[in-house]
C-alpha positions in Angstrom: 27.0 12.2 6.2 28.7 15.1 5.6 27.9 18.6 6.2 27.1 21.1 3.8 29.5 23.8 2.2 30.0 27.1 4.0 31.6 29.7 4.8 33.7 30.0 8.3 35.1 32.8 9.6 36.3 33.0 13.4 35.8 36.6 15.0 37.7 38.0 17.1 35.3 39.7 19.8 31.4 40.9 20.2 32.0 44.5 17.8 33.5 41.8 15.2 30.7 39.1 15.3 28.7 41.7 14.7 29.9 42.8 11.8 29.8 39.2 10.8 27.0 38.4 11.2 26.1 42.1 9.3 28.1 41.5 6.5 26.5 37.5 5.5 23.2 38.2 6.8 21.4 36.9 3.9 23.6 33.4 3.9 21.4 32.7 6.6 24.7 33.0 9.4 24.9 30.5 12.1 27.1 31.3 16.2 29.2 28.6 16.5 30.5 28.3 20.4 31.4 24.9 21.9 29.8 22.7 18.0 28.6 20.1 20.6 24.5 21.2 19.4 25.4 22.4 15.6 27.2 20.1 14.1 25.9 17.2 14.8 23.1 18.6 12.8 25.4 19.9 10.0 25.6 16.5 9.6 22.4 15.0 9.5 21.5 18.3 7.1 19.2 19.8 9.8 21.7 22.8 9.8 22.6 24.0 6.6 24.0 27.9 7.0 25.5 29.4 4.6 28.2 31.1 6.9 29.4 29.4 10.4 30.9 32.3 12.6 33.1 30.8 15.2 32.8 32.6 18.9 34.9 30.3 20.6 38.0 32.5 21.1 36.2 35.2 22.7 37.8 35.4 26.0 35.9 37.9 27.5 32.0 35.6 27.0 33.7 32.7 29.4 34.1 32.7 33.7 32.2 32.3 37.0 32.5 35.4 39.1 30.7 35.7 42.3 28.8 39.2 43.0 29.2 40.4 47.0 25.7 40.2 47.0 25.2 36.4 47.2 24.5 35.9 43.3 26.8 34.7 39.8 27.4 35.4 36.7 28.6 32.8 34.5 30.0 33.6 30.6 28.5 32.3 28.0 31.2 30.5 26.9 31.8 28.8 30.0 31.8 25.0 30.2 29.5 22.5 31.5 32.5 21.0 33.1 33.7 24.3 34.5 30.4 25.2 35.4 29.7 21.7 37.8 33.2 22.1 39.6 32.9 25.8 40.3 32.3 26.6 44.2 30.6 29.5 43.4 27.9 28.1 41.3 27.8 25.2 43.3 27.0 28.0 46.7 25.4 30.3 44.8 23.8 28.7 41.9 23.3 24.4 43.2 20.9 24.0 40.8 22.6 25.2 37.9 25.9 23.7 38.6 24.5 20.0 39.1 22.1 20.7 35.9 25.5 21.5 34.6 27.1 18.3 35.7 24.3 15.9 33.8 24.8 16.8 30.5 26.0 14.7 27.5 29.1 12.9 28.3 32.4 13.9 29.7 33.7 15.2 25.7 30.3 17.6 25.8 30.6 18.8 29.1 35.1 19.6 27.8 33.6 21.2 25.1 30.3 23.1 24.5 29.1 25.8 26.2 26.1 27.2 28.7 25.3 29.8 25.9 24.8 27.0 23.1 23.4 24.8 25.7 20.5 28.1 26.3 20.9 29.7 22.8 19.7 26.8 21.5 17.3 25.4 23.3 16.7 22.0 22.5 13.6 20.6 24.5 15.3 18.3 26.7 18.3 20.0 27.5 18.8 20.1 30.6 20.2 23.9 31.7 16.8 25.3 30.5 15.1 24.2 32.6 17.8 25.1 35.7 17.6 28.5 34.8 14.5 28.8 34.9 14.6 26.8 38.0 16.8 28.9 39.5 15.1 32.5 38.5 18.2 33.2 36.4 18.3 36.5 33.9 19.9 35.7 30.4 22.3 38.4 28.7 21.8 40.0 25.3 23.7 42.0 23.1 23.7 43.7 19.9 24.5 46.3 17.8 22.2 48.7 20.1 23.2 47.7 23.5 22.0 44.9 26.3 19.0 43.2 26.7 17.9 41.5 30.4 16.0 38.5 29.7 14.3 36.6 31.9 14.7 32.3 31.6 11.0 32.3 32.3 10.3 34.7 29.1 13.4 33.8 27.3 12.6 30.5 26.1 9.4 30.0 22.8 9.4 26.5 22.0 11.4 23.2 20.3 14.9 26.0 19.3 13.1 29.0 19.4 14.0 32.6 21.9 13.8 36.0 22.7 17.4 36.5 20.7 17.2 38.5 17.7 19.5 37.2 14.6 21.7 39.3 15.3 22.0 39.3 18.9 24.6 37.3 21.1 23.8 35.9 24.7 26.9 36.7 26.1 26.0 35.8 30.2 23.7 34.2 32.5 23.6 35.8 35.9 21.6 35.0 39.0 20.4 37.1 41.8 21.3 37.4 45.3 19.6 37.6 48.4 17.6 41.5 48.1 17.7 41.5 52.0 21.7 40.9 53.3 20.6 40.6 55.8 18.3 37.7 55.2 18.8 33.9 57.1 16.9 32.0 54.6 19.0 28.6 53.4 18.5 28.0 49.8 19.1 24.6 48.1 18.7 23.3 44.7 18.5 20.1 42.7 18.0 18.2 39.3 16.3 15.2 38.6 16.8 12.9 35.4 15.5 10.3 33.2 18.2 10.1 30.5 18.2 8.6 27.1 20.4 5.9 27.4 22.1 6.8 23.7 22.2 10.4 23.5 22.7 11.8 27.1 19.6 14.0 27.1 16.3 14.3 29.1 13.7 11.8 28.7 12.3 14.1 32.1 14.0 16.5 33.8 13.0 18.5 37.1 15.1 21.1 38.6 13.9 22.7 41.8 15.4 25.8 44.1 13.9 26.6 46.9 14.4 28.3 50.3 13.8 27.5 54.2 13.2 31.3 56.1 12.2 30.9 59.7 11.5 27.4 59.8 9.0 27.7 56.7 9.9 26.4 52.5 9.8 30.0 50.6 10.4 30.6 47.1 9.9 27.0 45.5 10.8 27.2 41.5 10.4 23.7 39.7 10.7 23.6 36.4 10.5 20.5 33.2 12.7 19.4 31.1 11.3 16.7 28.0 8.1 16.6 28.7 7.5 20.1 26.5 8.8 22.3 23.1 9.8 24.5 26.1 10.8 24.0 29.6 7.3 24.0 31.8 6.8 26.1 34.8 5.7 23.7 37.5 3.2 26.0 39.3 1.4 23.3 41.0 4.4 21.9 42.5 5.4 25.0 44.0 1.8 26.4 44.8 1.4 22.9 47.3 5.3 23.6 48.7 5.1 26.8 49.8 4.2 28.2 53.5 4.6 24.3 54.2 6.5 24.3 57.5 9.4 22.5 58.1 8.3 20.0 60.8 5.9 19.1 58.1 8.7 17.4 56.5 11.1 16.5 59.0 10.9 15.6 62.0 8.3 13.4 64.7 5.4 15.3 63.5 6.3 14.8 59.4 4.3 13.8 57.1 6.4 11.4 55.1 3.7 12.0 52.4 4.1 15.1 52.1 6.5 16.2 49.2 5.0 13.2 47.2 1.5 15.2 47.5 2.9 17.9 46.4 5.0 16.8 43.6 2.2 14.5 42.0 0.7 17.8 40.6 3.2 18.2 38.7 1.0 17.5 35.3 -1.2 19.8 36.7 0.7 22.3 34.9 0.8 20.6 31.8 -1.9 19.9 29.3 -1.4 16.7 28.2 -2.0 17.5 24.5 0.8 19.2 24.6 3.5 16.7 26.0 5.8 15.8 23.4 6.0 12.6 21.8 9.0 11.7 19.7 10.9 8.3 18.9 12.8 8.6 22.4 9.4 8.3 24.5 5.5 9.2 24.3 4.1 11.9 26.2 2.7 9.3 28.0 4.7 7.9 29.3 6.9 11.6 29.8 3.8 12.6 32.0 3.5 9.6 34.2 7.7 9.9 35.2 7.1 13.4 35.7 6.0 13.6 38.9 8.0 11.2 40.1 11.4 13.3 39.2 9.6 16.4 40.6 9.4 14.3 43.7 13.1 13.2 44.3 14.2 17.0 42.9 12.3 18.6 45.5 13.1 16.2 48.0 17.1 17.1 47.6 16.2 20.8 47.0 14.9 20.9 50.4 17.3 18.5 52.3 20.6 20.9 51.1 18.5 23.9 52.3 18.5 22.4 55.2 21.8 20.4 56.1 20.8 17.4 55.7 22.1 16.2 52.4 25.6 17.6 51.5 25.8 19.2 48.0 27.0 17.0 45.3 30.6 17.0 44.9 31.7 19.3 42.5 32.2 17.6 38.7 31.5 14.0 39.8 30.0 13.9 37.3 33.4 13.7 35.2 34.9 12.2 37.3 34.8 8.3 39.4 33.8 10.2 42.7 30.1 8.4 44.0 27.4 10.3 43.1 24.3 8.1 44.9 23.1 10.2 47.7 
């Protein structure tokens, strides 16, 4: 199908983008970044704006910077490929880096943007769950200033977020350790059952955790694909928090401990709220959820305890073998 007619404007800066949003407020304007979500919607008729405002040339919204406290800043126009191949992201926000490497295909990763993936809030997108698991903060700007929104509070449903009509998502922040002397080891991972045609997640589970003084702390798990917004798997978090490292590895380890925790993944979600569409039923997605929660949790734990190497940067975009 051909997209509907619309007026196109290119913003050269954030303030100019605000001007365009205000001046064309009656034309149902949309913001264009990488375009891998919006352009297909235009072709199918799912989106029919009167105005498209292209922010792709605003260089100030790109880049990945490591903070002195061990945190990370990711500009909203950073591509998935750049995030997936970033050493800083692999070190300070590994779950985000790994999820970025699983987005779509090579073309989508090279063109699509981190901010666009988050702002579009597709239920089967990879980065929303990863942002929740990373305890990320999404920074949005409008005429009235800047707001910081926890990822937990940003996603409200299918295509629905806390972003205002005249606001732009400008960056993603992940905080470092509150205590600079913290000697805890951290790990993150993303496990995904991919739809073979679209590359979207039928089920994707993002996990992050730390191991301090031989104990699992600060576990965070979130799932994509199973509901209209990312789902925190709090029952799994509660089950694994406080577990001694020796219970998971070593001679006295319980080989079923991770599996038992992951089996509780479905407790967080009412089966009636499980997402069903042409790709998969809600029942099938819930059936997969525990298995992928276990995979993500095991990989995150192994990385925190140096039993599994971080995924090679950018391996999704190359011939590097990513099997672990």
